C-alpha atoms as one frame of an Amber mdcrd trajectory, in Angstrom:
protein
 -31.002  79.009  64.905 -29.380  75.193  64.775 -28.625  74.140  61.099 -30.621
  72.141  59.744 -30.463  67.929  58.992 -29.912  66.377  55.701 -32.915  64.827
  55.903 -34.878  68.728  56.193 -32.372  69.957  53.392 -33.464  66.481  50.974
 -37.286  67.346  52.002 -36.387  71.011  51.128 -34.785  70.295  47.229 -37.871
  67.621  47.209 -40.363  69.861  47.314 -38.970  72.190  44.944 -37.694  70.094
  42.440 -39.908  66.463  42.524 -41.904  67.581  39.461 -38.410  67.947  37.368
 -37.280  64.338  39.123 -40.460  62.734  38.489 -40.452  64.086  34.839 -36.727
  62.983  34.238 -37.365  59.482  36.119 -40.439  58.770  33.818 -38.582  59.498
  30.628 -35.691  57.688  31.069 -37.609  54.783  32.658 -40.069  54.984  29.738
 -37.218  54.712  27.040 -35.796  51.674  29.113 -39.370  50.095  29.102 -39.492
  50.947  25.433 -36.151  49.234  24.321 -36.695  46.045  26.856 -40.602  45.709
  25.218 -39.359  45.950  21.496 -36.001  44.563  21.312 -36.502  41.137  19.198
 -35.864  37.305  20.816 -32.521  35.930  20.450 -32.269  32.215  19.465 -29.253
  29.884  20.192 -29.227  26.520  18.874 -26.291  24.102  19.078 -24.863  20.899
  17.589 -22.619  18.246  19.533 -19.667  16.827  16.927 -17.991  13.586  18.453
 -14.302  12.968  17.282 -13.986   9.608  16.635 -10.338   8.026  17.246  -8.761
   5.480  14.916 -10.573   2.052  14.871  -7.237   0.472  14.110  -4.633   1.017
  17.079  -1.804   3.216  15.883   0.866   0.253  17.085  -0.503  -1.621  13.590
  -1.280   1.500  11.298   0.674   4.460  11.853  -1.954   7.434  11.033  -0.576
   9.651   8.109  -2.201  12.823   9.472  -0.080  14.281  12.438  -1.471  17.222
  12.837  -2.848  17.678  16.691  -6.783  17.900  16.765  -7.025  21.218  18.905
  -4.679  22.561  15.665  -6.567  20.682  13.026 -10.032  22.273  14.566  -8.693
  25.586  14.366  -7.815  25.285  10.303 -11.174  23.500  10.027 -12.739  26.519
  11.781 -10.974  28.774   8.862 -12.237  26.797   6.351 -15.603  27.273   7.768
 -15.498  30.758   8.464 -14.313  31.645   5.267 -15.944  34.620   3.508 -17.235
  32.440   0.442 -18.619  29.867   2.747 -20.400  32.197   4.805 -21.629  34.602
   2.154 -23.292  31.506   0.596 -24.993  30.583   3.974 -26.358  34.308   4.417
 -27.535  33.970   1.053 -29.243  30.779   1.276 -30.887  31.349   4.798 -31.522
  35.024   3.985 -29.870  36.474   6.998 -29.112  39.748   8.292 -31.473  41.807
   5.816 -30.991  44.863   7.622 -27.319  44.618   6.930 -27.375  43.158   3.336
 -29.635  46.177   2.680 -27.490  49.066   4.042 -24.153  47.826   2.477 -21.966
  44.758   1.302 -21.875  41.373   2.574 -18.556  41.678   4.828 -20.520  43.095
   7.090 -22.969  40.364   7.738 -20.002  38.070   7.567 -18.385  39.977   9.960
 -21.671  39.872  12.435 -21.931  35.805  11.029 -18.528  35.223  12.678 -19.259
  36.613  15.714 -22.771  34.574  16.075 -20.855  31.476  15.336 -19.684  29.919
  18.803 -17.346  26.346  19.225 -16.881  25.261  22.951 -14.711  22.365  22.817
 -15.266  19.409  24.960 -12.041  17.777  26.463 -11.895  14.835  29.682  -9.973
  15.271  32.671  -6.009  14.438  32.500  -6.177  11.862  35.484  -9.606   9.864
  33.768  -7.625   9.583  30.347  -4.797  10.596  28.135  -6.656  13.548  28.061
  -7.664  16.196  24.953 -10.656  16.920  22.813 -13.226  14.315  22.536 -16.243
  16.532  21.159 -17.020  19.898  20.464 -20.047  21.965  20.316 -20.768  24.404
  17.334 -23.807  27.022  18.142 -25.275  29.603  16.692 -27.550  32.625  17.538
 -30.132  34.479  15.612 -34.090  35.548  15.689 -35.439  32.737  13.762 -34.771
  29.402  16.003 -35.678  27.144  13.077 -33.330  29.196  11.068 -30.737  28.880
  13.736 -31.513  25.272  14.338 -30.979  24.336  10.403 -27.805  26.788  10.196
 -25.645  25.151  13.418 -26.485  22.138  11.827 -24.997  23.032   8.850 -22.150
  23.891  10.080 -21.759  21.191  12.179 -21.872  19.044   8.774 -19.486  21.421
   6.857 -16.762  20.763   9.891 -17.346  17.156   9.521 -17.099  17.161   5.829
 -13.872  19.582   5.953 -12.056  17.206   8.385 -12.681  14.525   5.961 -11.241
  16.572   3.007  -8.380  17.912   4.910  -7.493  14.644   5.959  -7.751  13.036
   2.413  -5.855  16.143   1.125  -2.956  15.202   4.158  -2.934  11.561   3.338
  -2.711  12.373  -0.199   0.006  14.535  -0.041   2.079  12.438   2.076   1.486
   9.694   0.171   2.706  11.512  -3.349   5.765  13.223  -1.020   7.122   9.671
   0.069   6.384   8.003  -3.408   8.563  10.811  -5.033  11.508  10.595  -2.199
  11.350   6.689  -2.370  11.595   6.572  -6.199  14.819   9.070  -5.835  16.468
   6.949  -2.979  15.897   3.975  -5.028  17.639   5.261  -7.901  20.413   6.380
  -5.660  20.518   2.961  -4.321  20.813   1.670  -8.159  23.540   3.972  -8.850
  25.317   2.926  -5.761  24.965  -0.936  -6.638  26.364  -0.582  -9.788  29.292
   1.227  -8.714  29.815  -1.551  -6.157  29.430  -3.979  -8.945  31.907  -2.386
 -11.737  34.356  -2.008  -8.369  34.049  -5.402  -7.792  34.673  -6.721 -11.769
  37.218  -3.965 -11.806  39.122  -5.389  -8.624  38.647  -9.383  -9.377  41.052
 -11.323  -6.352  41.583  -7.777  -4.883  38.508  -7.403  -2.394  38.724  -8.150
   1.345  36.588 -11.032   1.319  39.187 -13.043  -1.233  42.010 -12.393   0.863
  41.998 -16.233   2.496  41.580 -17.496  -1.131  44.318 -15.233  -2.759  46.814
 -16.945   0.321  45.697 -20.232   0.141  46.223 -20.238  -3.621  49.649 -17.858
  -3.124  50.494 -21.248  -0.415  49.886 -23.860  -3.486  51.521 -22.239  -6.252
  54.511 -21.962  -3.911  54.565 -25.827  -3.457  53.947 -26.295  -6.901  56.835
 -24.285  -7.665  59.336 -26.203  -5.178  57.804 -28.812  -6.649  58.809 -27.699
 -10.154  62.512 -26.999  -8.748  63.368 -30.138  -7.173  61.627 -31.866 -10.904
  64.071 -29.364 -12.645  67.013 -30.313 -10.713  66.472 -34.052 -11.350  65.575
 -33.547 -14.722  69.170 -31.805 -15.024  71.076 -34.570 -13.086  69.485 -37.243
 -15.140  70.598 -35.503 -18.368  73.927 -34.821 -17.244  73.971 -38.697 -16.355
  72.657 -39.704 -20.092  75.222 -37.205 -21.495  78.192 -39.076 -19.376  76.697
 -42.176 -20.209  76.378 -41.367 -24.073  80.105 -40.141 -23.747  81.095 -43.144
 -22.448  79.435 -45.274 -24.685  80.702 -43.462 -27.907  84.398 -44.136 -26.609
  84.601 -47.746 -25.915  87.147 -49.179 -28.565  85.366 -51.958 -30.448  87.127
 -54.708 -28.530  85.028 -53.822 -25.499  81.725 -53.958 -27.279  80.730 -57.330
 -26.545  80.376 -56.185 -22.878  78.859 -52.901 -23.732  74.802 -53.820 -23.576
  75.337 -55.684 -20.374  77.336 -53.267 -19.004  74.914 -50.683 -19.536  72.177
 -52.574 -18.288  73.942 -53.998 -15.085  74.922 -50.117 -14.508  71.383 -48.981
 -14.780  70.003 -51.946 -12.441  72.491 -50.381  -9.929  70.863 -47.094 -10.256
  67.576 -48.510  -9.729  68.517 -50.050  -6.449  69.662 -46.779  -5.162  67.068
 -44.963  -6.479  64.594 -47.802  -4.864  66.401 -47.172  -1.257  65.410 -43.557
  -1.388  62.346 -43.500  -3.318  59.346 -45.688  -3.964  58.230 -46.964  -7.530
  55.625 -43.701  -7.829  59.226 -41.445  -8.026  59.192 -39.895 -11.863  62.969
 -40.925 -11.685  62.131 -44.715 -10.940  59.439 -44.794 -13.567  62.018 -43.714
 -16.209  64.567 -45.954 -15.166  62.245 -48.975 -15.162  61.459 -47.958 -18.526
  64.798 -47.364 -19.961  65.878 -50.900 -18.652  62.789 -52.346 -20.263  63.674
 -50.670 -23.260  67.257 -51.653 -23.350  66.382 -55.434 -22.439  63.539 -55.161
 -25.121  66.389 -54.125 -27.633  68.964 -56.647 -26.401  66.062 -59.606 -26.961
  65.408 -58.110 -30.575  69.112 -58.466 -31.658  69.021 -61.885 -30.365  71.532
 -61.330 -27.729  71.649 -63.479 -24.623  73.631 -62.631 -21.349  76.066 -65.199
 -21.687  75.907 -64.816 -25.338  79.288 -63.576 -27.102  78.397 -60.263 -29.378
  79.648 -60.046 -32.960  82.959 -58.071 -32.569  83.516 -55.143 -34.802  81.689
 -51.538 -34.560  80.143 -49.908 -30.986  76.721 -50.734 -30.496  74.757 -47.721
 -32.483  71.280 -48.606 -31.221  72.252 -47.760 -27.821  73.553 -44.515 -29.022
  70.365 -43.477 -30.505  68.644 -44.843 -27.485  70.412 -42.256 -24.775  70.221
 -39.492 -27.425  66.798 -39.839 -27.542  66.576 -40.256 -23.930  68.447 -36.738
 -23.660  66.164 -35.320 -26.119  62.999 -36.277 -24.070  64.911 -35.205 -20.646
  65.682 -31.542 -22.445  61.996 -31.646 -23.770  60.930 -32.230 -19.837  63.606
 -29.404 -18.868  61.819 -27.041 -21.027  58.311 -27.881 -19.827  59.840 -27.318
 -16.334  61.236 -23.859 -16.800  58.153 -22.986 -18.785  55.691 -24.166 -16.015
  58.038 -22.288 -13.342  57.792 -18.835 -15.573  53.964 -19.580 -15.534  54.056
 -20.246 -11.357  56.443 -17.123 -10.884  53.902 -15.342 -12.904  51.335 -16.257
 -11.226  52.871 -16.228  -7.719  53.922 -12.142  -8.610  49.754 -11.748  -9.526
  48.472 -13.083  -6.581  51.160 -11.083  -4.360  50.046  -8.196  -5.836  46.715
  -9.004  -5.339  47.213  -9.500  -1.616  49.149  -6.582  -1.555  46.176  -4.479
  -2.982  44.122  -5.888  -0.868  44.117  -3.203   2.351  43.643   0.070  -0.111
  40.757  -2.151  -2.152  39.530  -3.038   1.469  39.601   0.907   2.444  37.843
   1.920  -1.081  35.512  -1.097  -0.665  34.447   0.124   2.740  33.985   3.420
   1.852  31.074   2.224  -1.033  29.716  -0.455   1.199  29.056   2.914   3.854
  27.159   5.062   1.444  25.515   1.955   0.200  24.220   0.951   3.781  23.562
   4.022   4.225  21.283   4.751   1.130  19.877   1.257   2.168  18.731   1.855
   5.389  17.326   5.437   4.003  15.150   3.537   0.964  14.155   0.857   4.022
  12.488   3.954   6.336  11.187   5.848   3.618   9.454   2.551   1.916   7.771
   1.677   5.384   6.681   5.076   5.794   5.387   4.987   2.099   3.459   1.854
   3.067   2.532   3.112   6.018   0.735   5.954   4.071  -1.088   3.967   1.947
  -2.161   2.186   4.335  -3.382   5.135   6.316  -5.012   6.072   3.346  -6.983
   2.877   2.751  -7.941   3.212   6.329  -9.187   6.616   5.772 -11.184   5.698
   2.491 -12.890   3.213   4.555 -13.635   5.339   7.111 -11.558   4.100  10.188
  -9.268   6.453  10.820  -9.900   9.897  13.098 -13.337  11.252  12.024 -16.038
  13.754  13.052 -19.220  12.548  13.478 -22.759  14.562  14.613 -23.433  13.275
  17.666 -27.077  15.401  18.836 -27.821  17.896  15.800 -28.846  21.434  16.785
 -32.902  21.201  17.484 -35.341  24.791  17.273 -35.148  26.538  20.788 -38.561
  27.027  22.395 -37.384  29.690  24.832 -34.721  33.070  24.116 -31.763  33.105
  25.018 -31.681  36.939  25.238 -32.254  39.850  26.122 -32.573  39.410  29.306
 -35.556  41.831  29.774 -35.464  42.244  33.825 -31.883  42.598  33.692 -32.436
  45.685  31.168 -35.732  46.761  33.409 -33.337  46.885  36.701 -30.666  48.633
  35.025 -33.115  51.150  33.666 -34.754  52.158  36.915 -31.252  52.777  38.511
 -30.373  54.739  35.428 -33.625  56.634  35.848 -33.255  57.416  39.440 -29.553
  58.297  39.077 -30.626  60.876  35.655 -33.450  62.290  38.015 -30.900  62.723
  40.861 -28.354  64.209  38.369 -31.142  66.708  36.831 -31.923  67.684  40.440
 -28.519  68.759  41.510 -27.673  70.242  38.255 -31.191  72.498  38.933 -30.265
  73.205  42.148 -26.823  74.002  41.865 -28.039  76.480  38.564 -30.519  77.938
  40.900 -29.077  81.684  42.458 -31.913  82.614  44.304 -32.502  82.576  48.125
 -34.826  80.144  49.644 -34.423  80.341  52.923 -33.025  82.943  55.747 -30.126
  80.782  56.918 -29.597  80.478  53.414 -29.413  84.288  53.413 -27.281  84.812
  56.361 -24.948  82.294  55.029 -23.951  83.988  51.691 -23.719  87.358  53.380
 -22.310  89.490  56.713 -25.020  91.763  56.518 -27.820  91.145  59.584 -31.169
  89.749  58.266 -33.884  92.121  60.331 -36.969  90.690  59.192 -38.480  88.230
  56.430 -41.499  88.656  54.376 -43.503  85.790  53.233 -44.604  85.619  49.498
 -47.477  87.289  48.475 -49.545  85.428  45.727 -52.323  87.220  43.937 -54.796
  85.906  41.280 -52.495  86.356  38.127 -49.441  84.888  39.764 -51.333  81.818
  40.519 -52.789  81.707  36.857 -48.847  82.124  35.702 -47.900  79.467  37.763
 -50.626  76.780  36.337 -49.542  78.170  32.760 -46.235  77.361  33.344 -47.113
  73.995  34.918 -49.239  73.245  31.732 -46.714  74.318  29.232 -44.018  72.188
  31.285 -46.267  69.544  31.759 -47.158  68.735  27.713 -43.414  69.659  26.714
 -42.698  66.797  28.914 -45.277  64.742  27.396 -44.058  65.672  24.128 -40.463
  64.674  24.938 -41.610  61.545  26.430 -43.580  60.653  23.242 -40.611  61.146
  21.105 -37.702  59.525  23.417 -40.208  56.640  23.512 -41.187  56.635  19.616
 -37.023  57.030  19.010 -36.252  53.963  21.752 -38.740  51.661  19.908 -37.631
  52.555  16.570 -34.264  51.664  17.694 -35.359  48.358  19.561 -37.852  47.231
  16.962 -36.043  44.383  15.286 -32.257  45.554  16.462 -30.842  41.938  16.789
 -27.351  43.376  17.369 -28.554  44.957  20.338 -30.484  42.406  21.873 -27.555
  40.129  21.461 -25.295  42.714  23.261 -27.950  42.992  25.924 -28.458  39.318
  26.540 -27.704  37.066  23.887 -24.562  35.996  24.549 -22.123  38.907  24.058
 -21.316  40.925  20.765
C-alpha cells in the first residue's frame, strides 16, 4: 500500500480529536473574548504648553537663568512628579482606588508616574535656531473628565514650577553677586588705602614726579651756582674794603686833607670798571653807587668841597667808621650766602635721593597699581553682572522673561485610546487556534493505541494477516454517549469557570487595559 498523504493523516487525526480541538478553541476564545469585553476603557488627554522666549533681546538684558530649557524641564519634571505632589493629586481626584485600598500610596504614585507623559516639540534646525518651542503634558485614566482636569493641573504645575525655579535662580544669583561685589569692594578700598599711604609715605619719589624733581634739581643747581658767584664777589669786596680800611688808617695827618677826595676818586674809578663789565642792576654796581653817594653826603655834611682844604690834624674818623660798617654788611652778606648755600646743598641732596629712589618706588608702585587694576577690573565685571542680575530679576517680576504658557488646555476625550479590542480578539483567535493544535498534538503524542493497519505494520516486523473491524454493541454505544455527556458537562463547567475568572480579571482592571492598548504600561 502507498503511504498516506499529510492531508489524509490530518483528516484522520481531526476525525478522532475534533471535539478536543473544539473544546480547547472555544475555551481559550471565550476567555479572550471575556477579557476584551469587560476591560475598562482608557482615556487620554493632553495640554500643550508654549515656551515663550524672552520678550527683551538678550543683547540688552542678559538673563540670570542660564540653564538650558531641556535641563530645566527635567528639573521641573522632578518637582512635578515628586511623591508629595502626586499623592496630593491622587487624594484630590480619588485615583487608583484598587491600589490605594490594597496597600500604601507609593504603588499608586508609581502607577501615576507611568500614566503621565511628557513630549517635547522642537523646530527643525534649518528653519530656526532649533530647540524646544513647546511641550505636551498628557495623562491617561478611566474617567475622561478627570483625565482632562488632571492634565490641566499638571500643565499648571509646570508653569508654576518654572516661574518659581527661575525666580529662585534669579534671587540666588543676585544674592551671590551682591556678596561677591561687597567682598571685591572691600578689597578695592583696602588697595586704594595702600596706594594712598604709599603716596603719602614716598612723596616726591613717585614715578610721575621725576620730571618735577629733575627740573627742581636743575633750578637749585643754578641757584647754588649764583650763590657761589655772589659769595666770591662778596669775599672780593670784603677784601677790598679791608684793604681800603687799612690804607685809610695808615695815612698820616699831613695827607689827611686828600683822604676823602682820593677815596671818592678811587671808588669812582672802580665804578667805571664795573660798569664796563656789568649793567647798573648788578649788585656790586648798586652797592658801589650807594657807597659813593654816602661818601659824598658825608663830605657835604662836613662842609667840605672838592677844592677846599680840610682841617689838618687827625685822620677822617667818619670814613673809617663807614668802611667798617661796610665790612660788617659784607660779613653779614657772606654769612647769609653761606647759610643759603648750606640750605641749597641740603635740598639738592634731598632731591638727588628722591631721583635715585624713583626706580625702586616705581617698581613698588607698579606692583600696587597692577593689583589695584586687577581688583578694579574684577569689581567692574562683578558690578556689571550684578546690575544685569538685578535687571533680569525685574524682568522676571514683570513676566518678561522666558515663561511657560498653556496654549491648548486638555479637553475630555470622546473616544477611548484603549484597550484595542480588535487586536485583542485577533490575538485571541490566533491563541485559541494554537492552543487547540497544541492540545491535539499532546493528545496524539500520549495516545499509544493503533488506529490503522499501516501504523501497526510500521511499529512491528511481524506480518499482519488480517484486520477485524470494531464491533459495537448497545452497551458500548451507551458508555460512549455517557462519556461524551460527561466530557461536555466538564467542558461547560471549565468554560464557565474560565469565563468568570477572566471577567473578574478584566472587570475594572485599568492596569491590564493600559497594558493591552492604552499606550504601554
